C-alpha positions as CSV (number, residue, x, y, z in Angstrom):
1,M,32.9,27.4,-69.8
2,A,30.4,28.9,-72.2
3,A,31.3,29.1,-75.9
4,T,31.4,32.8,-76.7
5,A,34.1,33.1,-79.4
6,R,33.4,32.5,-83.0
7,L,35.3,30.8,-85.7
8,V,34.4,31.1,-89.3
9,V,35.4,28.2,-91.5
10,P,34.6,28.3,-95.2
11,I,33.5,24.9,-96.5
12,S,32.0,23.7,-99.8
13,P,28.3,23.2,-100.0
14,D,28.8,19.5,-100.3
15,D,30.9,19.4,-97.1
16,K,28.3,21.5,-95.3
17,R,25.5,19.1,-96.3
18,L,27.6,16.2,-95.0
19,L,28.3,18.0,-91.8
20,E,24.6,18.8,-91.4
21,K,23.8,15.1,-92.0
22,K,26.4,13.8,-89.5
23,A,25.4,16.3,-86.9
24,R,21.7,15.4,-87.3
25,E,22.5,11.7,-87.1
26,S,24.4,12.4,-83.9
27,A,21.6,14.5,-82.4
28,M,23.9,17.5,-82.2
29,S,24.0,21.0,-83.6
30,M,26.4,21.5,-86.4
31,A,28.5,23.8,-84.1
32,E,28.7,21.1,-81.4
33,Y,29.5,18.4,-83.9
34,A,32.2,20.4,-85.5
35,R,33.6,21.5,-82.1
36,R,33.9,17.9,-80.9
37,A,35.4,16.7,-84.2
38,V,38.0,19.5,-84.1
39,L,38.9,19.0,-80.5
40,D,39.1,15.2,-80.8
41,Y,41.3,15.4,-84.0
42,D,45.0,14.5,-83.3
43,P,47.1,14.7,-86.5
44,G,50.0,13.2,-84.7
45,A,48.1,10.0,-84.2
46,D,47.4,9.8,-87.9
47,R,51.0,10.5,-88.8
48,E,52.3,7.8,-86.5
49,A,49.9,5.2,-88.1
50,Q,50.9,6.4,-91.6
51,E,54.6,6.2,-90.8
52,T,54.1,2.6,-89.4
53,E,52.2,1.7,-92.6
54,L,54.8,3.2,-94.8
55,R,57.7,1.4,-93.0
56,A,55.9,-1.9,-93.5
57,L,55.4,-1.1,-97.2
58,I,59.0,-0.2,-97.6
59,E,60.1,-3.4,-96.0
60,A,57.8,-5.4,-98.2
61,H,59.1,-3.6,-101.3
62,E,62.7,-4.2,-100.3
63,A,62.0,-7.9,-99.8
64,A,60.2,-8.1,-103.2
65,F,63.0,-6.3,-104.9
66,A,65.6,-8.7,-103.4
67,R,63.6,-11.7,-104.7
68,M,63.2,-10.1,-108.1
69,T,66.9,-9.3,-108.3
70,Q,67.7,-12.9,-107.4
71,Q,65.3,-14.3,-110.0
72,L,66.8,-11.9,-112.6
73,D,70.3,-13.2,-111.7
74,R,69.1,-16.8,-112.2
75,T,67.4,-16.0,-115.5
76,D,70.5,-14.2,-116.7
77,A,72.7,-17.2,-115.8
78,A,70.3,-19.5,-117.6
79,V,70.3,-17.3,-120.7
80,D,74.1,-17.3,-120.6
81,R,74.2,-21.1,-120.4
82,M,71.7,-21.3,-123.3
83,L,73.8,-18.9,-125.5
84,A,76.9,-20.9,-124.7
85,H,75.2,-24.1,-125.6
86,F,74.0,-22.8,-129.0
87,A,77.4,-21.1,-129.6
88,A,79.1,-24.5,-129.1
89,K,76.6,-26.2,-131.6
90,V,77.4,-23.5,-134.2
91,E,81.1,-23.9,-133.8
92,A,81.0,-27.7,-133.9
93,P,81.7,-29.3,-137.4
């Protein structure tokens, strides 16, 4: 099927230069390069990968938070023991 419809997409001059460079390096016209890029783009695939990465980050954060909380509990208990020790020394004759 011949491409007869037009689509006007405003882009920055820097983006246009980048598109021209990539198209030239791929031995394609800018229109063909852009058409292929648009038709091959699947935002759903990116979203799934991003969600997987975010789930892994959340799990890592939860594990780190649990370890941190446990360490803070141990530190708090050690401080309590130290304060009790010094309080006993102050009370002793």
